[in-house]
FIPADO-722551 format. One record per residue (C-alpha): residue in three letters; chain; y, z, x. Coordinates in pm, whole numbers, plus 50000, padded with zeros to 5 digits. Each point is the difference from the previous one (the first is absolute). Layout:
REM residues N
+-----+----+-------+-------+-------+
|  aa | ch |     y |     z |     x |
+-----+----+-------+-------+-------+
| ALA |  A |     Y |     Z |     X |
...
+-----+----+-------+-------+-------+
END
This chain:
REM residues 458
+-----+----+-------+-------+-------+
|  aa | ch |     y |     z |     x |
+-----+----+-------+-------+-------+
| MET |  A | 47314 | 47885 | 48175 |
| GLN |  A | 50147 | 50301 | 50000 |
| LYS |  A | 50357 | 49971 | 49905 |
| ARG |  A | 50282 | 50104 | 50310 |
| GLY |  A | 50188 | 50249 | 49701 |
| ASP |  A | 49691 | 50206 | 49966 |
| ASN |  A | 49800 | 49981 | 50392 |
| GLU |  A | 49861 | 50291 | 50142 |
| ALA |  A | 50281 | 50072 | 50228 |
| GLY |  A | 50189 | 50267 | 49785 |
| VAL |  A | 50321 | 49832 | 50049 |
| PRO |  A | 50073 | 49679 | 49733 |
| ASP |  A | 50215 | 49727 | 50111 |
| GLU |  A | 50135 | 50065 | 49639 |
| GLY |  A | 50079 | 50426 | 50057 |
| ALA |  A | 49718 | 50131 | 49785 |
| PRO |  A | 49941 | 50305 | 50276 |
| ALA |  A | 49659 | 50170 | 50048 |
| VAL |  A | 49917 | 50315 | 49813 |
| PRO |  A | 49690 | 50236 | 49968 |
| VAL |  A | 49802 | 50064 | 49667 |
| ASN |  A | 50072 | 50332 | 50072 |
| PRO |  A | 50346 | 50079 | 50127 |
| GLU |  A | 49871 | 50374 | 50060 |
| ASN |  A | 49765 | 49905 | 50223 |
| SER |  A | 50191 | 49789 | 50213 |
| GLU |  A | 49950 | 50317 | 50246 |
| ASN |  A | 49645 | 49956 | 50058 |
| SER |  A | 50087 | 49642 | 49976 |
| GLU |  A | 49867 | 49947 | 50385 |
| THR |  A | 49729 | 50161 | 49982 |
| SER |  A | 49838 | 49785 | 49640 |
| GLU |  A | 50123 | 49657 | 50125 |
| ASN |  A | 49804 | 50001 | 50307 |
| SER |  A | 49687 | 50102 | 49812 |
| GLU |  A | 50029 | 49713 | 49809 |
| ASN |  A | 50122 | 49710 | 50275 |
| SER |  A | 49847 | 50052 | 50314 |
| LYS |  A | 49865 | 49637 | 49998 |
| SER |  A | 50258 | 49866 | 50270 |
| PRO |  A | 50273 | 50091 | 50156 |
| GLY |  A | 50348 | 50076 | 49797 |
| HIS |  A | 49837 | 49882 | 49671 |
| ALA |  A | 50078 | 50195 | 49662 |
| GLU |  A | 49985 | 49989 | 49690 |
| THR |  A | 50378 | 50057 | 49830 |
| THR |  A | 50104 | 50007 | 49657 |
| GLY |  A | 50325 | 49828 | 49847 |
| ILE |  A | 50250 | 50059 | 49724 |
| SER |  A | 50049 | 49663 | 49774 |
| ARG |  A | 50365 | 49900 | 49952 |
| ARG |  A | 49987 | 50030 | 49637 |
| ALA |  A | 49879 | 50380 | 50095 |
| LEU |  A | 50305 | 50018 | 50271 |
| PHE |  A | 50274 | 49831 | 49769 |
| GLY |  A | 49907 | 50165 | 49676 |
| GLY |  A | 50052 | 50346 | 49807 |
| ALA |  A | 49800 | 50202 | 50296 |
| LEU |  A | 50296 | 49812 | 50322 |
| ALA |  A | 50055 | 50365 | 50092 |
| SER |  A | 49595 | 50104 | 50101 |
| ALA |  A | 49953 | 49667 | 50098 |
| ALA |  A | 50245 | 50067 | 50305 |
| ALA |  A | 49856 | 50395 | 50011 |
| GLY |  A | 49642 | 49850 | 50030 |
| ALA |  A | 50142 | 49728 | 50296 |
| ALA |  A | 50091 | 50281 | 50192 |
| ILE |  A | 49739 | 50268 | 49954 |
| GLY |  A | 49732 | 49657 | 49980 |
| ILE |  A | 50070 | 49807 | 50270 |
| VAL |  A | 49690 | 50174 | 50232 |
| ALA |  A | 49833 | 50026 | 50327 |
| THR |  A | 49784 | 49696 | 49957 |
| GLY |  A | 49823 | 49949 | 50350 |
| ALA |  A | 50125 | 50333 | 50146 |
| SER |  A | 49622 | 50181 | 50090 |
| ASP |  A | 49932 | 49617 | 50089 |
| GLN |  A | 50235 | 49998 | 50244 |
| SER |  A | 49961 | 50294 | 50214 |
| ALA |  A | 49604 | 49895 | 49974 |
| ASN |  A | 50136 | 49679 | 50100 |
| ALA |  A | 50306 | 50050 | 50239 |
| ALA |  A | 49748 | 49943 | 50344 |
| THR |  A | 49893 | 49576 | 49793 |
| ALA |  A | 50342 | 49988 | 49921 |
| GLY |  A | 50093 | 49947 | 50378 |
| ALA |  A | 50260 | 50251 | 50006 |
| THR |  A | 50050 | 50399 | 50163 |
| PRO |  A | 50114 | 50183 | 49649 |
| ASN |  A | 50312 | 50208 | 50085 |
| ASP |  A | 49947 | 50308 | 49705 |
| SER |  A | 50342 | 50111 | 50081 |
| THR |  A | 50152 | 50026 | 49610 |
| ILE |  A | 50310 | 50119 | 49909 |
| GLU |  A | 49972 | 50144 | 49627 |
| PHE |  A | 50134 | 49801 | 49780 |
| TYR |  A | 50137 | 50217 | 49688 |
| GLY |  A | 50247 | 50294 | 50024 |
| GLN |  A | 50368 | 50126 | 49977 |
| HIS |  A | 50136 | 49698 | 50171 |
| GLN |  A | 49873 | 49621 | 50101 |
| ALA |  A | 49814 | 50000 | 50336 |
| GLY |  A | 50143 | 49761 | 50227 |
| ILE |  A | 50371 | 50177 | 50025 |
| GLN |  A | 49875 | 50320 | 50155 |
| THR |  A | 49699 | 49854 | 50172 |
| PRO |  A | 50048 | 49965 | 50396 |
| PRO |  A | 50040 | 49686 | 50032 |
| GLN |  A | 49678 | 49741 | 50038 |
| ASP |  A | 50018 | 49735 | 50197 |
| HIS |  A | 49996 | 49726 | 49770 |
| LEU |  A | 50190 | 49870 | 49713 |
| VAL |  A | 49999 | 49711 | 49714 |
| LEU |  A | 50288 | 50104 | 49832 |
| MET |  A | 50012 | 49740 | 49611 |
| VAL |  A | 50305 | 49971 | 49776 |
| PHE |  A | 49877 | 49828 | 49662 |
| ASP |  A | 50167 | 49848 | 49719 |
| VAL |  A | 49913 | 50070 | 49579 |
| THR |  A | 49935 | 49685 | 49880 |
| THR |  A | 49870 | 50159 | 49652 |
| THR |  A | 50228 | 50047 | 49708 |
| SER |  A | 49709 | 50194 | 49871 |
| ALA |  A | 50075 | 50400 | 50059 |
| SER |  A | 49591 | 50047 | 49920 |
| GLU |  A | 49921 | 49743 | 50207 |
| LEU |  A | 50199 | 50193 | 50292 |
| GLN |  A | 49862 | 50352 | 49877 |
| VAL |  A | 49616 | 49890 | 50082 |
| MET |  A | 50108 | 49817 | 50383 |
| LEU |  A | 50188 | 50399 | 50058 |
| ALA |  A | 49674 | 50115 | 49880 |
| LYS |  A | 49760 | 49755 | 50188 |
| TRP |  A | 50190 | 50047 | 50308 |
| SER |  A | 50002 | 50391 | 49974 |
| ALA |  A | 49642 | 50008 | 49967 |
| ALA |  A | 49920 | 49706 | 50286 |
| MET |  A | 50313 | 50185 | 50232 |
| ALA |  A | 49741 | 50365 | 49975 |
| GLN |  A | 49695 | 49820 | 50097 |
| TYR |  A | 50168 | 49815 | 50220 |
| SER |  A | 50024 | 50322 | 50196 |
| LYS |  A | 49692 | 50049 | 50002 |
| GLY |  A | 49892 | 49736 | 50186 |
| VAL |  A | 49815 | 49901 | 49626 |
| PRO |  A | 50016 | 49633 | 49899 |
| VAL |  A | 50091 | 49917 | 49671 |
| GLY |  A | 49739 | 49751 | 49762 |
| ALA |  A | 49706 | 49866 | 50228 |
| VAL |  A | 50040 | 49860 | 50393 |
| GLU |  A | 49642 | 49804 | 49928 |
| PRO |  A | 49922 | 49947 | 49660 |
| ALA |  A | 49643 | 49947 | 49880 |
| ARG |  A | 50041 | 49674 | 49806 |
| ASP |  A | 50091 | 49702 | 50157 |
| GLN |  A | 50279 | 49897 | 49738 |
| ALA |  A | 50186 | 50337 | 50030 |
| VAL |  A | 50326 | 50024 | 50133 |
| PRO |  A | 50043 | 50289 | 50316 |
| GLY |  A | 50207 | 50287 | 49838 |
| ASP |  A | 50130 | 50087 | 50398 |
| THR |  A | 50029 | 49769 | 50192 |
| GLY |  A | 49844 | 50200 | 50263 |
| GLU |  A | 50175 | 49973 | 50370 |
| ALA |  A | 50014 | 50385 | 49993 |
| TYR |  A | 49627 | 50036 | 49886 |
| GLY |  A | 49810 | 50266 | 50235 |
| MET |  A | 50345 | 50090 | 50210 |
| GLY |  A | 50096 | 50342 | 49819 |
| PRO |  A | 50352 | 50138 | 49909 |
| ASN |  A | 50160 | 49999 | 50283 |
| ALA |  A | 50255 | 50180 | 49884 |
| LEU |  A | 50134 | 49751 | 49796 |
| THR |  A | 50312 | 50168 | 49801 |
| LEU |  A | 50127 | 49799 | 49669 |
| THR |  A | 50362 | 50084 | 49854 |
| LEU |  A | 50175 | 49830 | 49687 |
| GLY |  A | 50293 | 49951 | 49918 |
| PHE |  A | 50255 | 49857 | 49729 |
| ALA |  A | 50347 | 49782 | 50103 |
| PRO |  A | 50255 | 50048 | 49740 |
| SER |  A | 50000 | 49675 | 49846 |
| MET |  A | 49692 | 50173 | 49792 |
| PHE |  A | 50213 | 50192 | 49833 |
| ASP |  A | 50131 | 49717 | 49783 |
| ASP |  A | 49890 | 49844 | 49655 |
| ARG |  A | 49710 | 49873 | 50043 |
| PHE |  A | 49756 | 50309 | 49986 |
| GLY |  A | 50236 | 50252 | 49771 |
| TRP |  A | 50003 | 50162 | 50381 |
| ALA |  A | 50416 | 50038 | 50014 |
| LYS |  A | 50013 | 50339 | 49852 |
| TYR |  A | 49801 | 50148 | 50308 |
| LYS |  A | 50228 | 49843 | 50297 |
| PRO |  A | 50088 | 50271 | 50244 |
| ALA |  A | 50356 | 49959 | 50051 |
| ALA |  A | 49912 | 50008 | 50388 |
| LEU |  A | 49806 | 49673 | 49974 |
| THR |  A | 50293 | 49745 | 50053 |
| ASP |  A | 49945 | 49703 | 50220 |
| ILE |  A | 50136 | 50045 | 50363 |
| PRO |  A | 50288 | 49913 | 50085 |
| ALA |  A | 50127 | 49700 | 50225 |
| PHE |  A | 50131 | 50121 | 50357 |
| ALA |  A | 50146 | 49806 | 50278 |
| SER |  A | 49730 | 49922 | 50181 |
| ASP |  A | 49753 | 49836 | 49737 |
| ALA |  A | 49868 | 49691 | 50017 |
| LEU |  A | 49777 | 50053 | 49684 |
| THR |  A | 49771 | 49730 | 49891 |
| PRO |  A | 49862 | 49924 | 49669 |
| GLU |  A | 49674 | 49991 | 50126 |
| PHE |  A | 49994 | 50311 | 50134 |
| THR |  A | 50178 | 50206 | 49698 |
| GLY |  A | 49951 | 50107 | 49713 |
| GLY |  A | 49692 | 50059 | 49789 |
| ASP |  A | 49910 | 50231 | 49704 |
| ILE |  A | 49700 | 50230 | 50107 |
| CYS |  A | 49878 | 50079 | 50359 |
| ILE |  A | 49697 | 50095 | 50150 |
| GLN |  A | 49981 | 50119 | 50338 |
| ALA |  A | 49656 | 50019 | 50199 |
| CYS |  A | 49949 | 50153 | 50296 |
| ALA |  A | 49725 | 50048 | 50232 |
| ALA |  A | 49790 | 50043 | 50346 |
| ASP |  A | 49854 | 49653 | 49923 |
| PRO |  A | 50189 | 49760 | 49931 |
| GLN |  A | 49751 | 49825 | 49812 |
| VAL |  A | 49981 | 50283 | 49775 |
| ALA |  A | 50319 | 49947 | 49938 |
| TYR |  A | 50007 | 49660 | 49916 |
| HIS |  A | 49650 | 50037 | 49762 |
| ALA |  A | 50207 | 50243 | 49792 |
| ILE |  A | 50339 | 49775 | 49954 |
| ARG |  A | 49776 | 49705 | 49970 |
| ASN |  A | 49783 | 50169 | 49703 |
| LEU |  A | 50296 | 50176 | 49833 |
| ALA |  A | 50224 | 49670 | 49956 |
| ARG |  A | 49614 | 49803 | 49880 |
| MET |  A | 49984 | 50224 | 49736 |
| ALA |  A | 50382 | 49950 | 49918 |
| ARG |  A | 49943 | 49612 | 49978 |
| THR |  A | 50073 | 49979 | 49665 |
| THR |  A | 50271 | 50227 | 49960 |
| ALA |  A | 50236 | 50019 | 50313 |
| THR |  A | 50063 | 49833 | 50320 |
| THR |  A | 50065 | 50052 | 50320 |
| ARG |  A | 50335 | 49928 | 50139 |
| TRP |  A | 50009 | 50073 | 50348 |
| THR |  A | 49741 | 50214 | 50290 |
| VAL |  A | 50074 | 50134 | 50324 |
| GLN |  A | 49665 | 50111 | 50238 |
| GLY |  A | 50096 | 50271 | 50250 |
| PHE |  A | 49777 | 49971 | 50280 |
| GLY |  A | 50125 | 50334 | 50181 |
| ARG |  A | 50187 | 50333 | 49882 |
| ALA |  A | 50317 | 50031 | 50137 |
| SER |  A | 50141 | 50348 | 49805 |
| ALA |  A | 49809 | 50374 | 50137 |
| GLY |  A | 49812 | 50185 | 49718 |
| GLN |  A | 49908 | 50379 | 49994 |
| GLY |  A | 49781 | 50073 | 50382 |
| GLN |  A | 50034 | 49678 | 50062 |
| THR |  A | 50173 | 49826 | 50336 |
| THR |  A | 50272 | 49771 | 50001 |
| PRO |  A | 49896 | 49618 | 49936 |
| ARG |  A | 50289 | 49675 | 50183 |
| ASN |  A | 50183 | 49770 | 49830 |
| LEU |  A | 49971 | 49621 | 50082 |
| MET |  A | 50331 | 50043 | 50218 |
| GLY |  A | 49790 | 50247 | 50205 |
| PHE |  A | 50122 | 50318 | 49872 |
| LYS |  A | 49869 | 50307 | 49881 |
| ASP |  A | 50072 | 50009 | 49687 |
| GLY |  A | 49997 | 50309 | 49681 |
| THR |  A | 50069 | 50276 | 50237 |
| ARG |  A | 50233 | 50223 | 49820 |
| ASN |  A | 49784 | 49897 | 49636 |
| ILE |  A | 49900 | 50278 | 49735 |
| THR |  A | 49737 | 50205 | 50074 |
| THR |  A | 49993 | 50272 | 49840 |
| ASP |  A | 49913 | 50122 | 49650 |
| ALA |  A | 50368 | 50152 | 49948 |
| ASP |  A | 50153 | 49684 | 50072 |
| LEU |  A | 49756 | 49800 | 49810 |
| THR |  A | 50101 | 50253 | 49716 |
| GLN |  A | 50343 | 49925 | 50019 |
| PHE |  A | 50105 | 49625 | 50147 |
| VAL |  A | 49630 | 49806 | 49815 |
| TRP |  A | 49887 | 50179 | 49728 |
| VAL |  A | 50149 | 49984 | 49643 |
| GLY |  A | 50068 | 50298 | 49868 |
| ASP |  A | 50060 | 50197 | 49638 |
| GLU |  A | 50364 | 49861 | 50059 |
| ALA |  A | 49889 | 49658 | 49891 |
| ASP |  A | 50179 | 49828 | 49713 |
| GLN |  A | 49617 | 49826 | 49884 |
| LYS |  A | 49716 | 50270 | 49993 |
| TRP |  A | 49753 | 49747 | 50071 |
| MET |  A | 50119 | 50018 | 50360 |
| VAL |  A | 49979 | 50293 | 50156 |
| GLY |  A | 49750 | 50008 | 50215 |
| GLY |  A | 50092 | 49642 | 50108 |
| SER |  A | 50223 | 49904 | 50238 |
| TYR |  A | 50157 | 49637 | 50093 |
| LEU |  A | 49931 | 49722 | 50227 |
| VAL |  A | 50224 | 49776 | 50158 |
| ALA |  A | 49859 | 49651 | 50208 |
| ARG |  A | 50170 | 49779 | 50198 |
| LYS |  A | 49870 | 49792 | 50256 |
| ILE |  A | 50214 | 49983 | 50304 |
| HIS |  A | 49983 | 49694 | 50170 |
| VAL |  A | 49969 | 50046 | 50394 |
| LEU |  A | 50250 | 49766 | 50243 |
| ILE |  A | 49693 | 50049 | 50176 |
| GLU |  A | 50050 | 49687 | 50314 |
| THR |  A | 50428 | 50154 | 50024 |
| TRP |  A | 49852 | 50372 | 50036 |
| ASP |  A | 49808 | 49845 | 50257 |
| ALA |  A | 50193 | 49913 | 50143 |
| ASP |  A | 50251 | 50304 | 50063 |
| TYR |  A | 50064 | 50235 | 50286 |
| ILE |  A | 49872 | 50376 | 49967 |
| ALA |  A | 50315 | 50141 | 50057 |
| ASP |  A | 50145 | 49835 | 49663 |
| GLN |  A | 49645 | 50110 | 49817 |
| HIS |  A | 50049 | 50340 | 50046 |
| ALA |  A | 50341 | 49962 | 49905 |
| VAL |  A | 49910 | 49848 | 49642 |
| PHE |  A | 49733 | 50223 | 49938 |
| GLY |  A | 50119 | 50308 | 50161 |
| ARG |  A | 49696 | 50102 | 50095 |
| THR |  A | 49848 | 49935 | 50335 |
| LYS |  A | 49702 | 49722 | 50064 |
| SER |  A | 49683 | 50165 | 50116 |
| VAL |  A | 50050 | 50392 | 49878 |
| GLY |  A | 50179 | 49915 | 49692 |
| ALA |  A | 50236 | 50288 | 50150 |
| PRO |  A | 50370 | 50019 | 49830 |
| LEU |  A | 50250 | 49900 | 50283 |
| THR |  A | 50088 | 50387 | 49990 |
| GLY |  A | 49681 | 50069 | 50056 |
| THR |  A | 49711 | 49984 | 50245 |
| ALA |  A | 49712 | 50072 | 49707 |
| GLU |  A | 49913 | 49741 | 49718 |
| PHE |  A | 50060 | 50331 | 49746 |
| ASP |  A | 50339 | 50121 | 50142 |
| THR |  A | 50251 | 50021 | 49721 |
| PRO |  A | 50268 | 49743 | 50105 |
| ASP |  A | 50343 | 50132 | 50084 |
| PHE |  A | 50231 | 49728 | 49821 |
| ALA |  A | 50312 | 50157 | 50080 |
| ALA |  A | 49921 | 50023 | 50444 |
| LYS |  A | 50201 | 49801 | 50210 |
| GLY |  A | 49946 | 49818 | 50341 |
| ALA |  A | 50210 | 50025 | 50316 |
| ASP |  A | 50152 | 49697 | 49876 |
| GLY |  A | 50177 | 50186 | 49704 |
| ALA |  A | 49727 | 49838 | 49767 |
| LEU |  A | 49771 | 50030 | 49733 |
| VAL |  A | 49618 | 50031 | 50197 |
| ILE |  A | 49835 | 49921 | 49647 |
| PRO |  A | 50266 | 49740 | 49909 |
| ALA |  A | 50088 | 50082 | 49643 |
| ASP |  A | 49869 | 49667 | 49895 |
| ALA |  A | 49665 | 49995 | 50130 |
| HIS |  A | 49719 | 49982 | 49742 |
| VAL |  A | 49948 | 50407 | 50056 |
| ALA |  A | 50256 | 50167 | 49927 |
| LEU |  A | 50096 | 49715 | 49708 |
| ALA |  A | 49680 | 50135 | 49805 |
| ALA |  A | 50022 | 50347 | 50101 |
| HIS |  A | 49977 | 50259 | 49706 |
| GLU |  A | 50292 | 50198 | 50204 |
| ASN |  A | 50211 | 49687 | 49960 |
| ASN |  A | 49912 | 49916 | 49638 |
| GLY |  A | 50066 | 50330 | 49828 |
| GLY |  A | 49652 | 50162 | 50065 |
| ILE |  A | 49786 | 49680 | 49831 |
| LYS |  A | 49691 | 49983 | 50109 |
| ILE |  A | 49711 | 49712 | 49879 |
| LEU |  A | 49646 | 49977 | 50040 |
| ARG |  A | 49950 | 49700 | 50239 |
| ARG |  A | 49659 | 49808 | 49972 |
| GLY |  A | 50061 | 49675 | 50185 |
| TYR |  A | 49754 | 49801 | 50116 |
| ASN |  A | 50046 | 49653 | 50242 |
| PHE |  A | 49872 | 49699 | 49913 |
| THR |  A | 50012 | 49606 | 50095 |
| ASP |  A | 49940 | 49717 | 49795 |
| GLY |  A | 49987 | 49696 | 50293 |
| ILE |  A | 50304 | 49759 | 50092 |
| ASP |  A | 50318 | 49965 | 49751 |
| ASP |  A | 50076 | 49627 | 49935 |
| VAL |  A | 50203 | 49969 | 50321 |
| GLY |  A | 49679 | 50089 | 50229 |
| ARG |  A | 50139 | 50397 | 50043 |
| LEU |  A | 49757 | 50243 | 50002 |
| ASP |  A | 49992 | 50170 | 49634 |
| ALA |  A | 50009 | 50351 | 50024 |
| GLY |  A | 50146 | 50370 | 49938 |
| LEU |  A | 49999 | 50285 | 49796 |
| MET |  A | 49899 | 50112 | 49653 |
| PHE |  A | 50188 | 50278 | 49951 |
| LEU |  A | 49873 | 50189 | 49727 |
| SER |  A | 50168 | 50377 | 49894 |
| TYR |  A | 49915 | 50235 | 49705 |
| GLN |  A | 50301 | 50187 | 49872 |
| LYS |  A | 50038 | 50206 | 49703 |
| ASP |  A | 50320 | 49762 | 49950 |
| PRO |  A | 50064 | 49654 | 50044 |
| ALA |  A | 50358 | 50179 | 50098 |
| GLN |  A | 49903 | 50120 | 50321 |
| PHE |  A | 49846 | 49721 | 50199 |
| VAL |  A | 50372 | 49767 | 49875 |
| THR |  A | 50174 | 50322 | 50169 |
| ILE |  A | 49878 | 49925 | 50288 |
| GLN |  A | 49954 | 49639 | 50001 |
| SER |  A | 50375 | 49939 | 49963 |
| ARG |  A | 50026 | 50121 | 50312 |
| LEU |  A | 49774 | 49784 | 50140 |
| GLY |  A | 50047 | 49686 | 49847 |
| THR |  A | 50381 | 50024 | 50107 |
| SER |  A | 50012 | 50134 | 50332 |
| ASP |  A | 49631 | 50020 | 50186 |
| ARG |  A | 49982 | 49797 | 50338 |
| LEU |  A | 49657 | 49954 | 49874 |
| ASN |  A | 50146 | 49710 | 49730 |
| GLU |  A | 50056 | 49806 | 50300 |
| TYR |  A | 49564 | 49998 | 50051 |
| ILE |  A | 49898 | 49976 | 49607 |
| ARG |  A | 50042 | 49881 | 49713 |
| HIS |  A | 49889 | 50144 | 49632 |
| VAL |  A | 49891 | 49683 | 49765 |
| GLY |  A | 49786 | 50207 | 49805 |
| SER |  A | 50033 | 50308 | 49750 |
| GLY |  A | 49890 | 50190 | 49728 |
| VAL |  A | 50015 | 50313 | 49829 |
| PHE |  A | 49743 | 50167 | 49775 |
| ALA |  A | 49912 | 50323 | 49801 |
| VAL |  A | 49695 | 50180 | 50141 |
| PRO |  A | 49861 | 50234 | 49725 |
| PRO |  A | 49801 | 50320 | 50043 |
| GLY |  A | 49626 | 50001 | 50070 |
| LEU |  A | 49712 | 49943 | 49700 |
| SER |  A | 49850 | 50315 | 49930 |
| ALA |  A | 49666 | 49855 | 49901 |
| ALA |  A | 49793 | 49691 | 49925 |
| GLY |  A | 50109 | 49863 | 49682 |
| ASP |  A | 50360 | 50060 | 50118 |
| TYR |  A | 50235 | 49717 | 50075 |
| TYR |  A | 50333 | 49881 | 50132 |
| GLY |  A | 50224 | 49930 | 49721 |
| LYS |  A | 49840 | 50145 | 49745 |
| ALA |  A | 50280 | 50298 | 49924 |
| PHE |  A | 50189 | 49621 | 49858 |
| PHE |  A | 49730 | 49904 | 49779 |
| ALA |  A | 50006 | 50266 | 49800 |
+-----+----+-------+-------+-------+
END
């Protein structure tokens, strides 16, 4: 019987990555793998690296091998057997490699799985291999390709891929990774690489944070057109990290609550359009989202910072509020989404306009007034949030709300806006911020063989 640490999966439990016999031929791996492994759907033989090779003098090359060598096992089989897999493939693909990580500027897909991990290993070399394996696997999943055999040929072999997304196609999957401030302590020698901007988000007046949805070391944001494809990627990445990192918290979003370039504005669970004034232009992305040459840590140039806030909405309380008050809370109309001083969604709000009674038409404590860049020194952030539901809470109320995600070139942009919202926003009567995290999101990877955190192990 085959040992679990030496299975056909190509992702052994003990953490050894899969590498090709000749990494220089990795570009042609799909063709060669298919010709040798057409015996059964999802079957592919994969070569493993021993622990001696990983943790001996060849550690650096082993990590590079992990990044290059997680090859497209079963890729051609997946294409040929899509019909028998019982799904209609969605072939929409978002390029994984590039100047910036995908999943930031990318127009938001319909589904989210956000997972935050605690790193449990104390070994820098094990962390390095995990990040290399993750990076290579993320590239494969973004193409709709499994990592490892879905159905190994040998009866006693453990499948490398769990298989729930087999034959479904890429579904515009993006995977975005970030490092929390806690990663830049003394555990792995990363302290000297910590950006000055990467500090824990301060407490705000309206916070009700819970430990189970706060903090963590590394986050991965998976977004896709199909929820099962996003879940599959996160599930398998967590599986690869089993001996190196554990899940701290996760949120599944079922509907986008922000608009990207060329998209119509979606609605949040309170029934209002969300993201009307979101960043959409390249100029604003350069000014407010992408870290530039001003960075004190050059490895962050081309990256961004992610702020994640799990916001619980008091659904039952909100649903009982009368419409005029709901309009005043947001400063917009519910059906059209127009500012109270306009008639169409994209009309510019007039925050100085007064009605016949002398009162501001848009209340000063309305959400739109407090969040507007005109009232925050011109500051903007890229919102990329999702609606979520977690069933019911411990007293039988709906447990649902907004998984707020924002990208900015400095977390101080978010802090400036949220400081005003947390103190004065009329919306605070109906929401609670229960989770929080901040992450440095590195720039995109250049090509196969590159991996997240590579510069930290030099």
